[in-house]
N, C-alpha and C positions, 0 to 999 in steps of 0.2 A: 555735796554731790547732786547733780541734776536729777530730778525725778519726773516720771511721766504721770500725768493726770488725765482721766477719762471719765465719762459719765458712768456711774455705778461703782467706781473704785471704792468709795467709802463703805459700800455694802459687802464687798468681797474681800477686803483687805485682811479681815480676821475670820472669814467664813470657815476656814479649815478647822477652827476650834469648835465650830457649831456642828460639824459633820459628826453624826453618831458613830460610835464604835459598833461594828458588826462582826459576828463570829464567822470565820472561814470554815465552812463545812466540807469535809472530805467527800468527794464523789467517786473518783476512780484514780487509778495509778497504772504504771506500766512496770512490769517485771520481765527483764530480758525480751522486751519488745511485745510482750503480751499484756493486754489490758486486764486489770484486776480490780475488784472492789476493795481489796485489802490495802492497808497502809504499807507503803514500801519504804518509808523513811529515807527517801533519796535526797531530801533537801530541796527538791525542785517543786515549783508551783506554777500551774496555769490557772489563772483566776478568771472566772466568767462573771461579769457584772459591771456596774458603773465604776469607771476607774477612779473616781474621787473617793467613793466608799471603799474600794479595794485598797487604795493607798493608805487610808486611815486604818483599815483593818490590819495592815502590816506593821503599824507602829509598835504595838506591844511587844512583838517578837524581834523586830528588825530595826528599831530606831537607833541611829548612829552606828549601824553595822554593815551597810551596803557600800562596797568599795567601787563599784562601777555601775552606772545607770545610763541606759540609752533610751531616749524617747523620740518618737516620730509623730509629733502632734499634727493635727490638721493644718495645712498651709494657708487656709482661708482664701483659696483661689476663687471660690464660688462654684466650683465644679461639683455637680450633684450626681454625675454619672460615672464616677470613678469606683474603685473597689470599695472604698468607704466614703461616706458623705463628707466632702471637704467644704461644706457650706455651713456657716453659722446659723442658717435658717432651718437646720435640721429640727424636726418637731421636738425631739428630746432635749436639745439644747435650749430651744425657745421656752419649753415648759420649765426647765430648771432656772433659766434666767428670770422668768416671770415670778417665780417663787422667791428667789433670793434677792433680786434687785427691786422688785415691786413695780409701781406704776412708771418709774423712770425707764423701764425696759422698752416701752413704746418709742422712746426718743433715741435709743441706742443706734449708733452706726454699726456697720459690719465690723470695724476694728474695735469699737467699744465692747461688742459682744464677745469677740475673740479674747480680748484682754481679761474680761470678767471670767471667762471659762478657764483661762490658763493660770491666773494668779493663785488661786487656792491650791491647785495641783502642784505648782512649783514650790509652794510653801511646804507642803507635805514631803515632796521629794528632797528638799533641803534637809529636813529633819531625819530622813532615812539615811543620808550619806554619812559614812564614817569619817573620822578626822583625816584619814589618808585617802578619802574617796574623791571621785571625779564624775561629772555628768556630761554626757554628749547629747546635744539637742539638734536634730535636723530641722531645717527651715529653708524657705526661699525668700525672694525679695519682697513678697507681699507683707510679711510681718517681721522680717529680720531686725529692722531698726527698733520696732516696739519691743520685741523679745529681748534684745540686748539691754534696753533700759530697765525692764522689770527684773531681769536676771541680775543686773548690777545692784538693784535695790534689795533683792532677796538673798543672793549669794555673797554680795559684797563686790564692789568694783575691783578691789585689789585681788580678788580670787578669779578674775577673768583670765583664762589661760591663752586662748586664741580663738579666732574665727577661721576655722579650717575650711577653705573653699575647694570643692572637688568637682570634677567634670561629671555631670549627670546625663549628658546626651552623647550618643555615639557619633553624631555628625551635626554640623551647624545647620540652622534653618535659613536657607538662602532667600526665602520669601518674607523674612522679617522686615517690618516697615522701618525699624530703626537699627537695633542690634540684636543678634541672635543670642538668646540667653541659654547657655550650655552648661550652667553650673548650679549647684546648691550650696548652702552654708551648713556648717556644723559648729555651733557655739559650744565651747568647752569651758566649764567652770569647776574649780576645785573647792573642797570644803575648807582647806587651810592653805596659807601662802607657801608652806614648805613642800607642797605636793610635787613629786617628780614622776615622770612616766617610766615604766619598766622598759628598758631598751632591749631590742632583739639581738641575738648573736648574728654576726654577719655571716653570709653564705658565700659560696664560691661565685655565685652569680653577681652578688654585690661587688665583688672585687675584680670583675672581668676587665675593667678599664685600668687596673693597676699593672704596670710593667716594670721591668728592672734592666734597662739597657746598659747600665754602667756597673752591674753586679754590686749594688749597694748592700753592705752587710746587714743593714736594717730591714731589707726586704723590698718588695715591689712598691712603686709609687706612681703618682701621676702629677702632671704639671699644674700648679695652682695659680690663682689670680695674684698678680703683683701690683696692680693698679689701685689707687685710691678711688673709692666710690664717688667722691665729690672733689671738686678742685681744691687743692691744698698747696698754697705757695710755699709753705715751710717744708713740704715733702717733695718739692721740685728741685732736684740737684742732679749733677752728672755723677756717674760711677766710672771709675778707672779700672779696667780689667788688668790682670797680671802682665799682659803683653803691651799695655799702654793704650788700648782701644778705649775711646770715650763712648760710654753707653748713655744715651739720652733718656730722660724720664718719660713715662707715658703722659698723655695729655693732662690728666688730673693730678699727676705726681705719683710717687711711689706709695705703696701701702704702709710703709714703715719709715721711721726716722733713720738717718744714716748710721747712727750708733747701733741700732737694732739690726740693720742689714749686715753690718760688719760682723756682729756676733753670730748671725745665722749663717753667714758664709764660712766662718771659722768652725761652726758645728756641722757643716755639710748639709744644712737644711736648704741653703740656696747655693746653686752651682752656676758656673758660666757655660754657655753653649760652646761647642767645639771650636767655632771661629771667634769666640769671646766677644760677640757683638750684642749679646743680650744675657740677662740673668734668668734662671729658672728656679721657681720655688717647688720643692719636693713636698708633696702631701702623702703621708704614709697612712695606711688603713687603720681605723680604730677598731678595737675589739668588738664594740657594740655600736648599733645605730638605731635611730628611731625611724622606722619605715611605716609611715601612716598615709602619706599622700598617695592616693590610689584611685583609679577611675571607678572601681567598684567599692569605694570606701563605705558608702551607705549600707551595702549588702554585707560587708565585713563586720560593721558594728552591730548589725542586727543579730549576727551569729554570736557576738561577744556579750551583748547586752543582758544584764540581769533583770532589768525592768524595762518594758516597752509599752508605751501608751500610744494608741492609735485613734480610738474613737470613744464616744460617750458610753458605749455598751460593749 
């Protein structure tokens, strides 16, 4: 498997093991919306402090127990005027890098520094994940490629689920010199190959485009794609309708072999149009669906996330 190398990697690859364990001290809690100094035993924690030390402090109680992690690390854009410092030249990051990496720190590029900062944190997050757990990591194009490579190394390339790309801008930038960048990435990794998402029950809104013009006893349906996504000579053949009409194949050929189409026609999954000049594939609604692609996906994950990492402090 290809691996990424950068200046300082040899100093941070096992740094998570050198981070000392610190005790999480209870400061305050909330009981029915009222702040209290007493333990509430709610199971929820808001931790103030360096997130590397905070992650290490969670290990004794939560190692292998976290099912869902969402992190929103610095995108390394160089923007120092945002809500939190998105520049790896932040004094706290520089101090930490100088201590961990040593003299090589002076030769680090912006990307070297970011990778040194991220690697030990991702190692601890991987340890916190349960066997049926999954991690969501928001990022943009500045570090997406580097993040993918180190996550493949830490979580395993086979545990890469997907790069979920979601629209992060309400409108395109017409003043862009090249292309308007209207999206962000969310890399998703599981702890085990067997991970499956919990699908949501379909709602009436999900099924609005399903109709039942022929009173199909199986319920409402919508017309599905019948064309092969790529040119397939072996799927290019004529279909003869019951009244003898010759139905020509789409440009790339049909989506299925003739034998399969005949079976689907017999089961009523494919029907002929009223004039028998075309075939129609019936798509029936599934009981569940995975509805994740969302313009406000980042905001939704922040509400769901068990662990969120944003800055060094």
